[in-house]
N, C-alpha and C positions, 0 to 999 in steps of 0.2 A: 431651609440649611443653607449658611454658605460655602462650607464643606464637606464634600462626603467622600469617602471610597466605596468606589462598585467593586464588583468582582468582574472580569474580562471575560467577556461570552461572545462567541461566534453565531449566535442566534440569526438565522435568515430567515424566519417568519415574516418580516416586516422589510419594506425596503429600505436603503441605506441613505440615510440623508446626514450631510456633512453640513455645517454654517458656523465659521470662525465669528461670525456677526450675534451666535445665539448664546445669551450667559449661561442658560442650561447646559445646554452642549459643552459649553467651554469650561464650565465647572469641572466635568470628568467628561474631557473624550477619548479615553482609553480603550473603552466596548465600541465606539463605533471606529475608530482609527484600528483597531483588529479586526472587524468585517471586512474592513478598506482596504486591505492588506492581503485578504484570503480569498475576496470574491470580488471588487472592482479597485485594483490596484492604480489602474490609470480611472480616477474619478471623477466625471462630471457633475457640475453640480447650475443647474439649468437657471434656477433665480437670479445668482448674481455671475453666471455667465465664465466660471472658471474651473482648471482642472487640478487634479491635485495629486499628487507622489506619495505614497506612505509608504514601500516597503527601503531599506537600507540602501540597496543596493543602486536604483533609481535615484532617492534622494545625496546619495554619496556620487554619484556620474552627473547630476543637473549642477553640481557646486562647480564641479572639475570641467566644465564645459561650458564658457562664457561664451561661446561664439554662437550655441544653439539660447541659449539662457541669461536675461541681459539683466543688469541691474538697475537702467538708465531710468525705469520707473518706478522705481524705490520695490521697498521691501514689503508695506501694509497693503492688506487684499483692495481696501477702500480707494489705494491710490494709484493702481496700476493702469487704468484706462488712458493715462498721459504720463507724457515723462518729466522727470522731477528737475524742476529748474534752481535746482541749488548747487554749490563746487562740492559736495564731500566726495569722499573713497568710495563711500558703501553706495552712492549713487551713478557709480562709472564703471565704463566695461573696459578691456584692454584695446590699446599700448597706452593710453590716457591714465587710465587705472593704476597700469604699474610704474611707471615713473613719480605718480602724486603717495603713493605706497611706498617709494623710497623717499620722497621728501619728509614724508611723518616718521618714517619705522626709527629713524635714531632715537625718538622720544624712548621709545621701548626696549633699550638694547639691554643686556641681562646685567651690567653692571649699574644701570639706570634703575631697574625695579631692584636687584637686590639692596640696594640704598636706602629703599624703602623700608625693611623688613624691621628696623630699631622702631622708627616711627607709627606702625601698623601697630607694633606688638605693644607701645604707648598710648597710642590708643583705647584698643582693646581693655588693658588694664584698666586704663579709664574710665572709661564709662559699664566696665562691669563689674568694677569691685566694690558701687556702691550697693550694689543690688545682694549681695552674699548675706545670707541673715536673713531676707526678707522672704515673704511669700508669693513673689512672681514680680514680674513686671511686663512690658508689650516687647519684643524680643526684636521686634523690626523696628516700631515706632524709639523705643530707644535704643536703639543697638546698631541692628543691621540697617538702618535707613542711613545714618550718621555715618559710618565708619567711612563708605565708597565716596563718600562726600567728603570729607576732612582729607583723606587718599589726594583724591584730585587736587583737592585746592591746595595740599604741599606740592604737586608737580608741577601746579603751575605758575607757582611762587608767590598766590595771593597769601600778602600779609597777615600772619597771625591773629588779629585784631578785624580782620575782613572777612575771615574763614567762615564765621557760622551764616553770617549773612548771606554768602554766594551757597553754603550748603541750602539754608532757607529755598532760596530759589532753584537749585537742582532738585527740589523736593518738589517744591510748586507746579515745576517745568513738566514732571510725569505724571502729575493728578488730567485723566481724561474724563467727558464727559461718559457717565455711564450708560445714557441711553442713545449718544450718536457714535460714541467711540472718537470725538474728535476731542479737539486741547480746549481747557476749560478759557474765558478769562485768564483766571489765573495762572493758567501754565504759560498763555501768550506773553502776560507782562512779566512772568520769572524767566523767559528767554528774552524776553528784549531787555532787563537788567543786565543778565550774564553774558549777551551779546555787547552793550554801553559799558557793561565794564572791560569785559575783553578787550575792545578797542582802545580804553584808556592805559591800562598793561602794554600793551602792543607799544604803544608811541611810548610812554617809559622805556622799554625793551631794545626800543631802536636807538633811542639815546645812549642808555648804558644798561648793553647786555650784563647777562646773569649766568648760573649754569642752573636755570629754570625750562621747563619745557616749551615756553613761549619763546625765549632766548632761541635756543636748539633750533625750533621751528623757524627764525626767524634769517637765521644764517646757514641754511642745510643749501644744498645745491648739486641738483642730477643734472647728467647730461641725457637730453629725449630726442636728441639725434638731430634735434636743429639748433642745438646749442646749450648751452647751462641755464638753467630755470632753478628760481627762486618761488616758494610760497609769496601772493599778494597778503598784504594785511587782511585783507578781506577773507581769502581762503583760509587763513591762521584763523581768523574769529571761527570761521564753519567748523575747523576741526575743533576749538574747543567746545562750540555748544556739543558736536558729536559724543564728544568724549563723554563730556557729562551725562549726556542722555543716556549712551550705550552702558557707558562705564558704573555710575551708579547704579542703573537699574539691575544691571546684571547681575551685580555682588547682589545688591540688595534682595534680587528674588530668588538669588541661589540660599540664602540664609534663610529665605520663608523657608522653601521647602526643609531645608536643614532639620528645622525646628518643629515640623509641624511631622515631618515623614519617622525623625527619628524617636518623637516621643509618640508614634502609633508603631515603632519597631523596637521597642525594650530591648530585646535580646542583640539586635547588632549594635545598640548605644554604648551596653553594655560593654561588647567585647570592645570599641573603643575606648572607654574609660581604663581598661585593665591593659590594654596592648595599644599605646599613642602614634604605635611607628603604621598603624593602619587608617590615620586620618588624610593622609592623601590619596590615598586608594578611596576612600570614603567618599570624598571630593568629586571625585571621577564619576563612582557610581552613583552618588547624590543628581550630578549634571545630566548623566545617562536616564535615571530612572526620571526623572520630573526637570525636562531642559525648559530653562527660565525664559527662552525664545524660540516655542517650538513652531513655528509656522513664518518662513519666509515667502515673499512672492517673487516670484523672476517674469519677462517678457520676452514669447520665443521671438527669434529673429529670422528662425527659417524652421520647416515643417520638420517635425521627429515623429517617429514610431513608439509604444509600450505599450504590451502587453497585445497587440493586435488592433490596437486602436492608432488609427492618425490622428495628429493631433497640430495642426495649421501653424503657420507664421502668425503671429500677430496674436497669440492666444496669450492670456492670463494664466500663469498655473503656479501654484502654491508648493513647494518641496515643505513637506511635515517632517523636519527631524525629530519634533516629539515622538512622531510615531515609529519613525526609521529605527529610532534610539532600543523599542522594544519587539524589534522583529523577530521571530523565533531561528529564522535562515545567519541570522546573524549574531546569537546570544542564546545559549542553554537557556532555560526556564527564564525568559526576560522579565515577566509581571512580579519576579521575585527581586526585593531588596534586600542585595548581599553584601556588604563593605570589605570582604575578602575576595570578592569577584575580580580577574585580570581582564578585562575589559581592553584588548589592543587599541580600538579605536570608537568613539563616538562624534555627535556630528552635533553636539552642540554648541561649539561654538564656528558651527561650521566648516568647511575644507574648501582647497584651490586657493583660487586667486583671492575669496573672500574669506580667508580664514584669519578669526579676529585680531587684530592686533595685540590688545589688551589681554590676550588669552592668561600668559605667564603670570599679570599684575593681577587678575581677578584669582588664578588658582590660588595663591600666595593669601590674598586679602582672606579667601575662603579656608584653608588651612589655620591661618591663624588666630581665627575669628572659632573655630571650632575647637582648637586647641583650648585656645583661654575658657570656651562655655564650657567645656567637659570637665576643664583643674579645677572648675569653681560649681558647675552646676550638674553631677551625676545623671543626675534621674529631675525630670519634668512631665507636667503631662498638657494637653489640651484640649480645649472644648472646642467641638466642631463648629458649634454657637456663636462662637467669640471672634473668628479670624475675619477676616474682612478682604477678600480677594482684590486683588487688581484686573480690572477692566478695560485689554486692549485687544485689539486682533492680533497681535505678534506675542502677543507678552502675557508669561501665566505663572501666578503666586501672588501673595499674601500683603498687602499693605500694613498692617498689623495682626500680630502673632501675640496675644498674651500669654504666656507660659507660668503653668502655678507650680511651685517650688515645693519640698517637705513629702 
């Protein structure tokens, strides 16, 4: 079965083993994460040589302590042994990270995000209306994966005639080899297509600026302390690829969990149908309950101690925000999905220096998508044998969620 929900257990009868590369564990990691939080909150995996922090406060502090936990080795467990040779803001530490973030943050101002609302609503109507009165459809393949890619295309200033082509590149780029966890040949070709296409758009915007994301990125400058600095064209391309990967993937996986979780919690879904004002809070609860990106790697720059365990500098550490979001020390009855929960904070978008730049956009896309879904389809069911999980070491969710209506 590609997806099941297991009861969370703290049975200490067997040694704890957590492995982000194991698809059986990844299918439902919550039982092992629960044991890790209680028995080994600073967990050591001898096979792959990494530490893992699973409690809320430890993960929260790890995101904020960039002097100890470096992002320069990437976020994927398989990449942590060596520094990442790419000029992307998520692979930088302060102070370089700080001024790079200032350079790209004008893309995500409240005004620019709010301006996308009517376009997102239009897309939701366009994708969902044809299925009204049908027996069902693939909630992700025919909706959830399409929506964020088209929104990113709008932000980039991609001509409308090209957006579906670019969307297919975005989709292909996120497909990974299920055995190795690495990018497929199609994914690498798609990444190349996006980079080449973005380079062409950048050349056009340098000659004739517009009000799109690329124009803003090319024109923004900040004082780094050594003078004014602008993004280079290569850095703009890198940011476009980052936005394509992170922005599309996060929203698609969030919606995949919405499709599955609300099907298995029909009482909570009924509350949202009766009172749509609960939907923004339900998005936060979905993000807490099943984080789209539950595992984020770091490299230690200096030694630190956690729960009596001394972890040296030069160590690989996984910050398990997916586990932290189920910590009983932070949440009452954390394994219960509750759309009326008033959770003051969760870590699905990270926190501190690396708080997700596109969090407000992802929340808005999720809210409008769920409002449109529930207004048209107040009830649906999902067969566990039909859903297709996404297989990477940092992302959890589904690439296909067939929903049955009626």
